[in-house]
C-alpha positions in Angstrom: 33.5 84.7 114.3 36.8 83.3 115.5 37.4 83.6 119.2 40.5 83.3 121.3 40.5 82.9 125.0 43.4 84.5 127.0 43.3 83.2 130.6 45.4 84.6 133.4 45.1 81.4 135.5 46.1 82.7 138.9 44.1 86.0 138.4 40.8 84.2 138.1 41.5 81.6 140.8 39.5 82.4 143.9 40.2 81.4 147.5 36.5 80.9 147.9 35.6 78.9 144.8 37.2 76.2 142.7 36.7 77.3 139.1 36.0 74.6 136.5 37.5 76.3 133.4 36.2 73.4 131.2 32.7 74.7 131.5 33.5 78.2 130.4 34.2 77.9 126.6 30.6 76.7 125.9 29.2 79.5 128.1 31.3 82.1 126.4 30.2 80.8 122.9 26.5 80.9 123.8 26.9 84.4 125.3 28.8 85.8 122.2 26.3 84.1 119.8 23.5 86.1 121.5 25.6 89.3 121.3 26.9 89.2 117.7 24.2 87.0 116.1 26.7 84.8 114.1 28.4 81.5 114.5 31.1 81.4 117.2 34.2 79.2 116.9 36.7 79.1 119.7 40.0 78.4 118.0 42.5 79.2 120.7 42.5 78.6 124.5 45.6 80.2 126.0 46.3 79.8 129.7 49.1 81.9 131.3 50.5 81.0 134.6 53.6 81.3 136.7 55.4 78.6 138.6 55.8 77.2 141.2 52.1 76.7 141.6 50.3 74.7 144.3 49.8 71.0 143.8 46.1 71.6 143.0 46.9 74.3 140.4 49.6 72.0 138.8 47.1 69.2 138.5 44.5 71.5 137.0 47.1 72.9 134.5 48.0 69.4 133.4 44.3 68.6 132.9 44.0 71.7 130.8 46.8 70.5 128.5 45.1 67.2 128.1 41.9 69.2 127.1 43.8 71.1 124.3 44.4 74.3 126.3 47.7 76.0 125.4 49.3 76.4 128.8 52.1 78.9 128.9 54.0 78.6 132.2 56.6 81.2 133.3 59.0 80.1 136.0 58.9 82.3 139.2 57.6 85.3 137.2 54.2 86.4 138.2 54.7 89.8 136.5 55.8 88.2 133.3 52.3 86.8 132.8 51.0 90.2 131.8 53.9 90.6 129.4 53.3 87.2 127.9 49.6 87.9 127.5 50.3 91.3 125.9 52.7 89.8 123.4 50.4 87.0 122.4 47.4 89.3 122.1 49.2 91.7 119.8 51.0 89.0 117.8 47.8 87.0 117.1 45.8 90.1 116.3 48.3 91.2 113.7 48.5 87.6 112.3 44.7 87.7 112.0 44.2 84.6 114.0 41.1 85.7 115.8 38.2 88.2 115.5 37.3 88.4 119.2 39.7 88.1 122.1 38.1 87.1 125.4 40.5 88.1 128.2 40.1 86.4 131.6 41.8 89.1 133.7 41.0 92.7 134.6 44.5 94.0 135.1 45.0 97.6 134.1 48.5 96.5 132.8 46.8 95.0 129.8 45.1 98.2 128.8 47.7 99.4 126.2 47.7 96.0 124.5 43.9 96.0 124.4 43.9 99.4 122.6 46.5 98.1 120.1 44.4 95.0 119.4 41.3 97.1 118.8 43.2 99.4 116.5 44.0 96.3 114.4 40.2 95.8 114.0 39.7 93.1 116.6 37.1 93.0 119.4 37.7 92.6 123.1 35.6 91.2 126.0 36.8 91.0 129.6 35.8 88.2 132.0 36.5 87.9 135.7 35.1 88.3 139.1 33.8 91.8 139.7 36.3 92.6 142.5 39.2 91.8 140.2 38.3 94.1 137.3 39.8 97.5 137.1 37.2 100.3 136.8 38.5 101.4 133.4 37.1 98.2 131.9 33.6 98.8 133.3 33.1 101.8 130.9 30.1 101.0 128.8 30.4 103.8 126.2 32.0 101.8 123.4 33.0 104.9 121.5 35.3 106.1 124.2 35.7 103.0 126.4 38.3 100.2 125.9 35.9 97.3 125.2 33.5 96.0 122.6 31.2 94.1 124.9 29.9 94.5 128.4 32.2 93.0 131.0 31.3 89.3 131.6 31.2 88.8 135.3 32.0 85.3 136.5 30.1 86.1 139.7 26.9 85.7 137.5 27.6 82.1 136.5 29.1 80.7 139.7 26.5 77.9 139.9 27.6 76.7 136.5 31.4 77.0 136.8 32.4 76.8 140.5 32.3 74.7 143.7 32.9 76.2 147.1 36.2 75.3 148.6 35.8 73.7 152.0 38.6 74.0 154.6 38.1 70.9 156.8 41.0 71.7 159.1 39.3 74.6 160.9 39.3 74.1 164.7 38.9 76.3 167.7 42.7 76.1 168.4 43.6 77.1 164.9 41.3 80.1 164.9 42.6 81.3 168.3 46.1 81.1 167.0 45.1 83.1 163.9 43.3 85.6 166.1 46.4 86.2 168.2 48.5 86.7 165.1 46.0 89.0 163.4 44.7 91.1 166.3 47.5 91.3 168.8 50.7 90.6 166.9 49.9 92.0 163.4 50.0 95.5 162.0 47.4 95.6 159.2 46.7 98.8 157.3 42.9 98.9 157.4 42.8 101.7 154.9 44.0 99.4 152.2 41.6 96.5 152.6 38.0 95.7 152.0 36.7 96.2 155.5 33.3 94.6 154.9 34.9 91.3 153.8 37.4 91.5 156.6 34.8 92.2 159.3 32.5 89.5 158.0 35.4 87.0 158.0 36.3 87.7 161.6 32.8 88.1 163.1 32.0 84.7 161.6 35.0 83.2 163.4 34.2 85.0 166.6 30.7 83.6 166.6 32.2 80.1 166.0 34.4 80.6 169.0 31.5 81.7 171.1 30.0 78.2 170.6 33.0 76.8 172.3 33.3 79.4 175.0 31.9 77.2 177.6 35.1 75.1 177.6 37.4 78.1 177.2 39.3 79.7 180.1 38.5 83.3 181.0 41.5 84.6 179.2 40.3 83.2 175.9 36.8 84.4 176.4 38.2 87.9 177.1 40.0 87.7 173.7 36.7 87.0 172.0 35.1 90.1 173.6 38.1 92.2 172.6 37.7 90.9 169.0 34.1 92.1 168.9 35.0 95.5 170.3 37.7 96.0 167.7 35.4 94.8 164.9 32.7 97.2 166.0 35.3 100.0 166.0 36.3 99.1 162.5 32.7 98.8 161.3 32.0 102.4 162.5 34.6 103.5 159.9 32.9 101.5 157.1 29.9 103.1 155.4 27.1 102.5 156.2 28.9 101.5 159.4 27.1 98.3 160.1 26.9 94.8 158.6 24.5 92.0 159.6 27.2 89.9 161.1 27.7 92.4 163.9 24.0 92.0 164.9 24.1 89.8 168.0 20.9 88.1 166.8 22.6 87.0 163.6 23.4 83.3 163.7 24.0 81.4 160.4 21.7 78.4 159.8 24.7 76.2 159.1 28.0 76.8 160.7 29.4 74.0 158.5 28.7 76.3 155.5 29.8 79.5 157.1 33.0 78.7 159.1 34.5 76.2 156.7 34.2 78.2 153.6 37.5 80.0 152.8 36.4 83.6 151.9 37.8 85.8 149.3 40.9 87.8 150.2 39.8 91.2 151.4 
């Protein structure tokens, strides 16, 4: 079975993990071999990205080119990535280049292209982090759903493909500046974010600030108390209304691990 990988580079990048894409092809091959029971040959590895990218992303994209990935960069055009992936999917399907397309995305914008590719007799598998995959792709009834395989969640193979990203620049002063911007100057719409991730992020930082409270003035200590009050109010609106981080007895074993890990965007 001929397999083509279609990778939306920025879509699978995580603020919490550095993804090693070079580990993924062999993992996908093994997974598909178990699913279809025949030899798997990856014949295309397309990477779609928009520029300008960060320096780290640019270095990684260059490394992909050297490792025989086809990197398709689109200047200043994030939305054009979906169009480019759609075009390539349909074109390669009708040219009979692959039997199975493995799409590293989860964007609903690709749904019409996926239906077209399947109508050409090709099979589709979606891979990404669970929180980046539209619910339409999680349908497991293959007769009515859009896919030919269960969704392959990158969350399940993190140990094999990812390293945590450590932010070594976190300091009390930086967090206090971020707190001021977020809680007292900002105007965030809490109905449109993942409150559980948001609350965990900020409670962790509030606990970190508590460790330094002895050297803080009373005004800063009052800010920390107000943070917890607001986080408790937000938590009451989040079902089940409570997360472990809000328990005063909860203290992470290693603040080095907790506070310096950049969490996923809520």
